[in-house]
C-alpha positions in Angstrom: 80.2 79.4 86.3 84.0 79.0 86.0 84.2 77.5 89.5 81.5 75.0 88.7 83.5 73.9 85.7 86.8 73.7 87.6 88.5 70.5 88.7 90.3 70.5 92.0 92.9 68.0 93.0 94.7 67.2 96.2 98.4 67.1 95.2 100.7 66.5 98.1 104.2 67.7 97.4 107.4 66.2 98.7 110.9 67.3 99.6 113.8 66.0 97.5 114.3 63.3 100.2 110.7 62.1 99.5 109.4 63.3 102.8 106.1 65.3 102.6 106.3 69.0 102.7 104.4 70.1 105.9 103.4 73.7 106.5 101.2 73.6 109.6 102.9 74.7 112.8 105.9 76.3 111.1 107.0 79.9 111.6 106.0 82.5 109.0 109.6 82.7 107.7 109.8 78.9 107.3 106.3 78.8 105.7 107.5 81.1 102.9 110.5 78.9 102.1 108.2 75.9 102.1 105.8 77.6 99.7 108.8 78.2 97.4 109.7 74.6 97.7 106.1 73.6 96.9 106.1 75.8 93.8 109.4 74.3 92.6 108.0 70.8 93.2 104.8 71.7 91.2 106.9 73.0 88.3 109.5 70.2 88.4 112.7 70.1 86.4 112.1 71.0 82.8 108.4 71.4 83.5 107.9 67.8 84.4 105.9 68.5 87.5 102.1 68.7 87.9 101.9 72.2 86.4 104.1 71.3 83.4 102.0 68.3 82.7 98.8 70.3 83.0 100.1 73.0 80.6 101.1 70.3 78.1 97.6 68.9 78.2 96.0 72.3 77.8 98.3 73.0 74.8 97.4 69.6 73.3 93.7 70.3 73.8 94.0 73.8 72.4 95.8 72.5 69.3 92.9 70.1 68.7 90.3 72.9 69.1 88.8 71.0 72.0 88.9 74.1 74.2 88.8 77.8 73.7 90.3 79.0 77.0 92.0 77.4 79.9 93.0 78.4 83.4 95.0 77.0 86.2 94.4 78.0 89.8 96.6 77.0 92.7 95.3 77.6 96.1 97.5 77.3 99.2 95.7 77.3 102.5 97.1 76.8 105.9 95.9 77.4 109.4 
């Protein structure tokens, strides 16, 4: 039920130099540092990234009694 009600988005993340963060073909050590960079990008400075915006929206909806619960799932997949 929760999966059926979920919304999934493709949110490409970028290095500070505006180049896309690419995971495929990287060594395991490099992938871990790239995952950390993706997480920093999603949070953004002062929670201005995608996650910060999503949390603000959930808070706003919760304050207006539009929702009773909320959840955010982030899935990283790579081959």
